[in-house]
C-alpha positions in Angstrom: 101.5 -86.6 -65.6 99.4 -85.7 -68.4 97.5 -82.7 -68.9 94.3 -82.3 -68.5 91.8 -82.3 -71.4 91.0 -78.6 -70.3 94.4 -77.2 -70.1 95.3 -79.0 -73.7 91.5 -77.3 -74.9 92.6 -73.8 -73.8 96.1 -74.0 -75.4 94.4 -74.7 -78.3 91.9 -71.3 -77.9 94.7 -69.8 -77.2 96.4 -70.8 -80.8 93.5 -69.8 -82.7 94.6 -66.4 -84.1 98.4 -68.0 -84.5 96.9 -70.8 -86.7 95.3 -67.9 -88.4 98.3 -65.3 -89.3 100.2 -68.5 -89.5 97.8 -70.2 -92.2 98.2 -66.8 -93.8 101.5 -66.3 -94.1 102.0 -69.9 -95.8 99.5 -68.9 -98.6 100.8 -65.4 -98.7 104.7 -67.5 -99.3 102.2 -69.9 -101.6 101.0 -66.8 -103.4 104.0 -65.2 -103.9 105.6 -68.9 -105.2 103.1 -69.0 -107.3 103.4 -65.6 -109.1 107.5 -66.3 -109.8 106.3 -69.1 -111.8 103.4 -67.6 -113.3 105.7 -64.8 -114.3 108.0 -67.1 -115.8 105.2 -69.0 -117.5 103.2 -66.0 -118.6 99.7 -64.8 -117.0 97.1 -66.9 -118.4 93.7 -64.8 -118.8 90.6 -65.8 -117.2 88.0 -63.8 -119.5 83.8 -63.8 -119.6 82.5 -62.7 -122.7 79.5 -61.2 -123.6 78.0 -60.6 -127.3 75.0 -58.1 -128.6 73.1 -59.1 -131.5 70.7 -57.3 -133.5 68.9 -58.7 -135.9 66.3 -57.0 -138.6 63.3 -59.1 -139.8 59.6 -58.2 -141.0 57.3 -57.9 -138.6 55.1 -60.8 -139.0 58.9 -62.4 -138.6 59.3 -61.4 -135.8 57.4 -64.1 -133.3 59.0 -66.1 -135.5 62.9 -65.5 -135.3 62.2 -65.4 -131.0 60.5 -69.1 -131.5 63.3 -70.2 -133.2 66.2 -69.1 -130.3 64.4 -70.8 -128.4 64.0 -73.9 -129.9 67.9 -73.6 -130.5 68.7 -73.2 -126.8 65.7 -76.1 -125.5 67.1 -78.5 -128.4 70.8 -77.9 -126.5 71.6 -79.4 -123.0 70.5 -77.9 -120.1 74.5 -77.1 -119.0 74.9 -76.2 -122.5 72.6 -73.5 -122.6 69.9 -71.6 -120.3 67.4 -68.7 -121.1 67.5 -65.7 -118.7 64.8 -63.3 -120.5 62.7 -63.3 -122.8 60.4 -60.4 -124.0 57.9 -59.6 -127.0 55.9 -56.9 -128.6 53.1 -57.4 -131.1 52.4 -55.1 -133.5 52.4 -51.5 -134.6 56.6 -52.1 -132.8 56.9 -55.6 -133.3 59.8 -56.7 -131.4 61.7 -59.3 -129.3 64.6 -60.1 -126.8 66.5 -62.8 -126.1 68.7 -63.4 -123.0 71.0 -67.3 -122.5 73.9 -68.0 -120.6 75.4 -71.0 -123.1 78.8 -73.0 -124.3 80.7 -71.0 -125.9 80.1 -72.9 -128.6 76.5 -73.0 -128.7 76.7 -69.3 -128.8 76.8 -69.4 -133.2 74.3 -72.5 -133.1 71.7 -69.9 -131.8 73.0 -67.1 -134.3 72.3 -69.1 -137.2 69.1 -70.5 -136.2 67.4 -67.3 -135.8 69.4 -66.0 -138.4 67.8 -68.2 -140.8 63.9 -65.9 -140.5 66.1 -62.7 -140.2 69.4 -60.7 -141.6 71.8 -59.7 -138.9 72.5 -55.9 -138.9 75.2 -55.4 -135.4 76.8 -57.8 -133.2 79.5 -57.0 -131.0 81.1 -58.4 -127.8 83.0 -57.8 -124.9 85.0 -59.2 -122.6 85.7 -59.0 -118.8 89.1 -60.0 -117.6 88.4 -62.3 -114.1 91.9 -63.4 -113.7 92.2 -61.7 -110.4 88.9 -62.3 -108.5 89.3 -66.1 -109.7 92.7 -66.4 -107.9 91.8 -64.3 -104.9 88.6 -66.7 -104.4 90.9 -69.4 -105.3 93.1 -68.7 -102.3 90.7 -67.5 -99.8 89.0 -71.0 -100.6 92.1 -73.0 -99.4 93.0 -70.3 -96.8 89.7 -71.3 -95.3 89.3 -75.3 -95.7 93.1 -75.0 -94.0 91.5 -73.0 -90.7 88.3 -75.1 -90.7 90.5 -77.8 -90.7 92.7 -76.8 -87.9 89.7 -76.2 -85.9 87.9 -79.6 -86.1 91.5 -80.7 -84.6 91.3 -78.5 -82.0 87.3 -79.9 -81.1 88.1 -83.3 -81.2 91.2 -82.4 -78.9 89.1 -80.3 -76.4 87.3 -83.2 -75.1 84.6 -82.3 -72.3 85.4 -79.0 -71.7 82.0 -77.7 -72.5 83.2 -73.8 -72.8 86.3 -75.1 -75.2 83.7 -76.6 -77.4 81.6 -73.6 -77.3 84.2 -71.5 -78.9 85.6 -73.4 -81.2 82.4 -74.5 -82.5 81.1 -71.3 -82.3 83.8 -69.7 -84.3 83.5 -73.0 -87.1 80.1 -71.8 -87.9 81.6 -68.4 -88.3 84.3 -70.1 -91.0 81.8 -72.8 -92.6 79.8 -70.1 -93.4 82.7 -67.7 -94.9 83.9 -71.1 -96.8 80.4 -71.5 -98.3 80.2 -67.8 -99.3 83.5 -67.6 -100.6 83.4 -71.2 -102.9 79.7 -69.6 -103.9 81.5 -66.6 -105.4 84.4 -68.8 -106.8 81.7 -70.9 -108.6 80.1 -68.4 -110.5 82.7 -66.6 -111.5 84.4 -70.2 -113.5 80.7 -70.5 -114.8 81.3 -66.9 -116.2 84.1 -67.8 -117.9 83.2 -71.8 -119.3 79.5 -69.7 -120.5 79.3 -66.8 -122.1 75.9 -64.5 -122.1 74.1 -63.6 -126.0 71.5 -60.6 -125.5 69.6 -60.9 -129.0 67.5 -57.8 -130.0 64.9 -58.9 -132.8 63.5 -55.4 -134.8 61.9 -54.2 -138.1 62.6 -51.3 -138.8 64.7 -52.1 -142.2 62.2 -54.4 -143.4 59.0 -52.2 -143.1 57.2 -51.0 -146.1 57.1 -47.4 -147.1 53.3 -47.0 -145.6 53.8 -49.0 -142.5 54.1 -45.5 -140.8 51.9 -44.1 -142.1 49.5 -46.5 -141.8 50.1 -46.8 -137.9 49.7 -42.6 -137.8 46.2 -42.8 -139.0 45.0 -46.1 -136.7 46.2 -43.6 -133.7 44.7 -40.6 -134.8 41.9 -41.3 -133.1 43.1 -42.1 -129.7 46.6 -39.4 -130.0 42.8 -36.2 -130.7 41.4 -37.6 -128.2 44.7 -37.1 -125.9 44.9 -33.7 -127.2 41.7 -32.7 -126.2 41.9 -34.3 -122.9 45.1 -31.9 -122.2 43.6 -28.8 -123.7 40.6 -29.4 -120.8 43.1 -30.3 -118.9 44.9 -26.8 -119.5 41.7 -24.5 -119.2 40.9 -25.9 -116.6 44.3 -24.9 -114.6 44.0 -21.3 -116.9 40.1 -20.3 -115.3 41.1 -19.9 -112.3 44.0 -17.5 -113.1 41.8 -15.6 -115.7 39.4 -15.0 -112.9 42.5 -13.6 -110.6 43.5 -11.6 -113.5 40.1 -9.9 -114.1 39.6 -9.2 -110.2 42.8 -7.5 -110.1 42.6 -5.9 -113.1 39.7 -4.5 -112.0 40.4 -3.4 -108.6 43.5 -1.8 -110.1 41.5 0.7 -112.8 39.8 1.3 -110.0 42.0 2.7 -108.0 43.7 4.2 -111.0 40.6 6.0 -111.5 40.2 7.0 -108.0 43.6 8.6 -107.8 43.2 10.2 -111.2 39.6 11.9 -110.2 41.4 13.4 -106.7 44.3 14.8 -108.6 41.6 16.4 -110.9 39.9 18.6 -107.7 42.4 19.0 -106.2 43.8 21.2 -109.2 
């Protein structure tokens, strides 16, 4: 006598937690073996690099320097360089910023392209070790993939049992959502390791002439004077009510003092 499909499906549903626990235990054993092998071979570090570059140039060449960086990134393939942010400010405070994500071999080309029109003032590099997050993400993806395969097998065995199919499909939907999230996280971590960030700041501090700040101050004199007058008028508007209040209080206090003094004289 063969078991009914509903009995098989219900039995399959009862082992769902056992499947997950068994999957976790198996991957825990795999992780232990992997850790032993890693200790023997030495840790492979996954580093994500970020570079900061400050470039100084003449005020009239800030836009040219920024354009050179944009052109160098555009000349590379889309997979090799991506522009993440860009801004520029005109005179009197000429400045620009750029932010790229590029392959390690493209980063020096970007800096060299902008260095043709300017002077490299400062360069800094920092790294973040993503070895542990990458291993955790890969382990989670593998565990969810295995669990999803087992759930699909249970769905096949469920046959025409609608209730069992609903439960399995619901569990499959949750596992699929978690799998896609974990896979996306793993892909993002891999991208951070395979590519690097370059933050560029273009200034014109060293190349400004002696008269540049003076000329700027003269040009802004009218505006500063207007702001000073407006501030004084605003302060006066706040001060007038207090002056009136102090005058009334002073007048009342003086009258009260005179009245008390007159009373003392009459009593004497």
